N, C-alpha and C positions, 0 to 999 in steps of 0.2 A: 543554710539549712532552713527548714520550715518549723514554725511554732504556732501553737494556738494561743492567741493573745487577746487581751481585753483592756479597756480603759476603765479602771475602777470607778465606781459611783456614776457610770454613764451607761444607761440601759441600752442594750442592742449593739454594743460596740465590738462584739467578738468577731475576730477574723483570723485567718491563717496567713501569716506573714513570713517573709524571708528575713532571717536575722543572722548575725555572725555566729559561727559555731563556737561553743564554749572552749576555753583553755583552762585545763585543770591547774589549780594552785597546789602548793606543797601539801602532801597528805591526801589529795583528792583522787577519786576514781573518775575516769572518763568512761561514760556509759552510753551505749546505743539504745535508744528507747525502743521497747518492744510493744507495749500497750499502755493505755491510760483509761482508767475507769472514770465515769461521769456520775456525779451524785448531786443531791439537792443543794449542797453548799456551792458547787460550781454554778448551778442555775441561778442561785440568789446573787452571786457575784455578777453574772452576766446581766441580770435584771437591774443591776445598779444599787443593790441594797447595802453592800459593804465591799470590803477588799481594799488593799493598800499596795501600791506599786513600790518597788525598791527605791531607796533614797536617790534622787537625781533622775528618776525615770517617770514617764507618764503612763507607760504601758506595763502590764503584768503578764508574764507567761502563766497561763492557767494550768491547773491540774495538781492534785496531791495523791491520787491513787495510782501509784507508779508500778512499772515493771520494766526492767532493762537487762542488758547483757554487757558485762564489763569488756571494754575495748583495751583500756590501759589501766594498770594498777601499780602504785609505787612499791618499791621493795619494802618488805616488812609489814605490809598492810594487812596481810592475811587473805587477800583476794588475788585472783589470777584472771587473765583474759579468758572470756568464755563463761565466767560465773554468772548465774542468773541472780539478780539482786532487786531489792526494793529499797527505796530511799525513805527514811523516817521524815515525817512532816514537820514536827515542831522542833524549835531550837530554844535553849534556855535564854532568859534575859541576861544582859551583860552585867547586871549589878553584882551578883545574882541574889534572888530571894533564897530562903532556906531550902524549899523543895528543889528549885533549879540547881542549887549548889550540890545536891545529893542525887542528881540524875533523875529526879521526879519532876521533870519540866512540864509534864501533863497536869501537874497540880500547882502551877505557877500562881503566886499570891499577889503579885503587883502588876500583872498584865504586860510586862515588858518582853514577853516572848515574841518570837517571829515564827512564821509558818510558810512552808513552800507552797506557792500557788495561791496563797490567801492573804498573807500579811507580811509585806516588806521583803520577801524573797521570791524570785522567779520559781515557778513550779516545774513540773515534770512533763508538761505537754509539748515536747519538742523531739525532734529526731535524734538529738544527742543532749545529754545533760551531765553535769558533774555533781559529785557529792563527796563530802569528807568520809573517809573510810569508817570513822566512828559512828556515822549516821547511815550506814548501809547494812542491810541484813541479807545474808545469802539464803536462797531457796533451793530446795530439791529440784534438780533439772527436770524431773518428771512433772513438775507443776507449771511448765511453760504456758500451757493453754489457759490455766486458771489462776496463775500467781498474781494477776492483777486484783484478785479479791483479797489480797493480804491486808491492805489498810483498813477496809471495813471490818475485817475479822479482828484486827487489833482492838477496835472499839469495844466489841463484845467480850473479847478475852479479858480486857481490863474490867469490864462490868462484872463478869462472873468472878474474877479474882477478888474484887471488893465485896461482892455478896458473901463469898466464903469467909473473908476476913471479918466482916461484921457478924456473921453467924457464929463465929468462935467466941463471941461475948458470953455464950451460954451453950447448953446442949443444943445441937443443930443437926437435924436429920430430915431435910426437906424431901418431900415425895412428889409434889406437883408444882409445875411452873407454868405461868402464863406469859406469853410474849404478845404484846399488842403491836400489830403492824407486820405485814408479810413482804416488806421490801427486802433488799439485800441484808441490811443490818438485822432485821427481825428474823429472817430465815437463818442467818449465821448464828444468831443468839439461840435459836431453836436447835440447831445442829449441836452446839456445845452443851446445851441442856440435855439432849438425848444421850450424848456421850458420857454425861455424868450419871446416867441411869434414871433420870427423872421422867415422870409422866408429863409430857410437854403438850400444851395447848397453844394454838396460835389463832389470834383474832384479827380479822381484816374485813373490810366492807365489800370486797369483790367476791362473787360466788363462782366465777369461771376463770378460764385462762390458766396459765402455768402455776400459779401460786398454790391452789389446793392440791395439785398433784405433787408439787415439791414437798409440801408438808406431809402428805400421806407417805411419800417415799422414805421419809425419815422415821416413820412409825409414830408420828405425832398426830394430833387431832386438830382439824381445822374448823373454825367457827366464824359465822357472819352475824351473830346476834349482838349481845352486849356483855360487858364485864359482870354485871349483876346476875345475869342469867347463868353464866358459867360458874360464878361463885356459889350459886344455890346448890350446885351438884358437886363441886370440887372445892376442897380447902386449898386456897392459892398461897402456898408457902413462899414462893418467889415470883415476883412479877418484874418483867423487864419491858418498860414502855419505850417504844422506838419512834412514835409518830409525832409527838409534840402537840397532838390535837387536845384542845383545852378540856373537852368533855372526858376524854380518856385519862388525862392527867388526874382529874378529880375522881373518876370512878375507880381507878387503880388505888388511890389513896384510901378509899373507904371500903373496898371489897376484898382486901387481902386477908389471909388467915391470921389468927392470933400468933404473936411472935413473928409476924411476916416481915419480909424485906422487899421493898419496891425500889428499883433502880430506874432512873429517868435518863435516857440517852438521846431522846428526840428533842429537837429545838422547836418551840412554839413561836408562831408569828406574833403572838401577844395581842391580837386584835379582838378576839371574841370575848364576850362577857359571860361568865358562868357563876351562878349563885352558889354560895357555899356557907355553911354555918361554921365559923371558926371554933365555936364551943363544941359542936358535935365532933369536928375533926380532932381537936386536941384531946377530948375525952377518950376517943377511940385509940389514939396514939398512946396515951398514958396507960389505959386499962389493959390494952393488948400488947404492950411492949413492942409496938411496931417501929420500923425504921423506914423513912423515905429519904433517898439521897440521889444526887445527880452525879453524872460522870461524863467527862469530855476528853477527847484526844487519847493519846497513849504514849508511853515511853518505850525505851528499847526492850525492856523485859517483856512487855506485852507484844511487841513485834516477834520476839523469839517464841513466845507462847503461841501466837497466831500461826507461825510457820509450822509448828508441830501439829496444830489442829488441822491445817490444810493437808499436810503430808499424810495424816491418818484418815482423812475423809474419803468417801467414795468419789472418784474422779468424775464419773458420769453425772452424779448429782451436782457436783460443783459446776460442771459444764452447763447444766440446765439453768443455773442462775444467770448466765450470760445469754440474754435473749435477743441481743442485737449487736452487730459489729459494723463499724464504718471506717473507711480510710480517713486519714487526717484531713485531706482536702474537703471532705464533706462534713467535718465535725461541727461547724457552726449551725447546720440545720437541726442538730439534736436539740438546740435551745429554742428553736422556733416552732417545733412540732409538738403536739400533745403526746404525753408519755404513753397513753393507752394502757395496755396490760403488760408493758415491759417491766422486767425486774432489774437487770443491770445492763446498761449500754456501755460498750467498750470501743475505744478508738484504737485502731491498729496503727502503730507508728512506723 
């Protein structure tokens, strides 16, 4: 069978190779790959910035945004051939730490976790893959065209869950939310915010292409200015920062509303220098009871939340997020070409 593979820490090593088909171990599903989503993490691995192959291997099967159809399922697994499934990305560390021992492996404290297609486990970018039944989540069959959006939806499902948990520290009735970045994560964060009845604003630097239309279709408001400009007109009760851009990280920290909550899910390259007054920032945090927090990955609960969000969303809108599809043979070119105004690129397996 064919698989999308890379040599971790070696830039430009991505290829489509012939590999042996997987053999399911006890308790595992054998799955026919349907589609694979490509995101910034994959591009960074292909650029040689990080990634780890499984022990004893030099190459890593890429891909963590999965969608597949069960070919074989063990008795008692709760799955049957034909089920549409997504595989969970992260696995708990073997020690385990406290969060991992309680199923909260997205909150791993000692870094001993592993991740499909990223760290020490082959990913889902192949014509067939296996997954333990405990790490597979069933999707509504009607989501076949868009189910590959499941993993990015889990990221923001977790972010919103944690925002709500933090909000319960006191009276919490947010009205306005800002999402910075109109990539797939940002747009899906906006979708969930709209579903919560919030007045949602999305900030991105591009003024044309599909992004403004996708935001408008949600009933949200699209901006291309700056956070300070939006904050002058609206009290930003919740901000979800999805870009990792250093200037936006700072702007969202100082322009949220009193009692505001800011969630950071974007990863910064950490190269830019931005001046900030620690005293000014801490004074604002203290006097306004603000909360700034980071969130990464997702556990099984968030996958189940994401499945419900996708099932309830408008299918046409979700299809609009997928702006390019390529067959597996052409997948390497995705990493060599500029992204342009693409939102989500999907590889058909």
